[in-house]
N, C-alpha and C positions, 0 to 999 in steps of 0.2 A: 568562527575562524577554524579552518582545518588545521590539524596537527602539522607542525613544521612551518606554518606560514609566518609566525612571529620571528623566527630566526632567519627567514629568507630562504631556508632550505625547502625544497619541495617535499610535501607530505605524501601520504598514500593517495593515489589517484582513484577516483570513482570509476566504476565499470558498470555498464548496463547492457543487457541483452533483451531484445524484443522478438516476439513471434506473433505474427498475425493469426487470428483465430481462423480455423477451417472447420469443415464438417458441420455437424448438428448444432454446435454452439455458436457458429458465426452470426446468426441473427441476434444473439444476446450479448456476445463478447466481441469487442473490437480487437483486443490484443492481450497478450500476457507479457510480463517482464520480470526480470531478476536484476535487482540493483544491489551492488556491493560497494561499500566505502569503509575502509579500515581505519580512518582517522578517529581520534578520540572524541572530537567534537565536530559536529557538522551543522552548518547553518545554511539556509537557502530560502528560496521562494517557491511555493507550490502554485502551479499555474491554475487558471480557472478551468474546470473540467466538469463533465457530467456526473461522474461518480466512480469510485475505485474501491475494490475489495482488496485488502492488504493483509498479508500474513507476515508478521514481524518475526523474522528468523533469528536475528540478533539485534540488540540495541533497543533503546526506548527514548522517547522524547516528548515534545509537545508541539502543537500547532497554535499559531497566533493568528486569529481571524481578523478580517478587516475592521470589525468593531472593537478590537483590542482584547476580546475574550480569549482566554488560553484554555485549551483542552489537552489532557495527557493522551498519549498514544495508548492503544489497547493491543494485546497480543494478536487478536484477529479484529481488524477494524474496517469499517466501511466509512469512507470519506464521502459525505453528502455532496451534492452539487455545489459548486462555488459561485458566489455572486461577484467576487473579485479575488485577486491573488491573495494568498495567505503566506505567512512566513513560518518556518519551522526551525527548531533546535533539537538536535539528537545527540545523545551520548553514545558514541560508537565503541567498537566497530558496529556498523549498521549493515544488515543484509535484509532485504525485503523481496518477497515474491508477490506480485500484484496482478490483478485482473482488471483491465479497463472495460467498463460496461458501456453498452449502447443504451439508448432510452428504453427500448423494449426489454433489454436485459435487466435494467433497473426494476422495471415493473414485475417481471417474471421471477427474478432471483432475490430481490430485496423486499419488494412488496410494500414499502413505506411510501407515503406521499412525499415526493421529492422536495416540495416547497416547505414541508415541516422539518426537514433535516438538512436544509441548505446551510452551508457554513458551519458544519458540526461533524463530530465523530460519533458513530454508532458502534456500540460494543457488539462485535460479531459473535462472541460466545453466547450472548443473550438472544441474538437475532436468529441464529441457526440452531440446528438440533444439537444434542449432546455429543454428537460425533465430531463436531468442529474442533474441539481441543485435541482430540486424538489425531485428526488430520494435521493439525499444526505440528504436533510432535513428530509425525512421519516426515513432513516437509523439512523439518530442521535437520534431519539425517540425510537428506538428498543433496546432491551437489550440482545437478544440471537442471536447466530450465525444462528440458524435455521430460525428465522424470517428474517434475512438479506439475506440469501440464497434464500428464497422464494420470496423476493422482487426483486432480480436482475435476477433470472432465466427467467422470461417472457420478459426481456429487450434485451436478446441476440438473 
């Protein structure tokens, strides 16, 4: 339940910005997004998707997969393809920069067999090079989606 919902007063409202990928990354990346929700507790449903690369700028939480298994979020996380909608609970405020991958992008950027990581969270700090945590720290100091896109595009 979002902050303020119990009292009937509206709590902080979520805000999301999307940018369609262009240029050299377009075959690999569908879009980029920046999601912000300043509520203390956030609950929702994760749609079925091919795969997402997420940089947790603020907040942490957990995903509850269709089989009931719970996995904690990671500072840099790859959400494997989903077989069904999953639920999530996040301790906010929550800010996340994300990259929505296309199938060819999954193969080129993630490299793991999608069926082996379906309905799971992969630790991006272990998957990518040692520069990934430094990139996350840089992203946490940025304020616009454009800045974040410019920071990750050279890494792919």
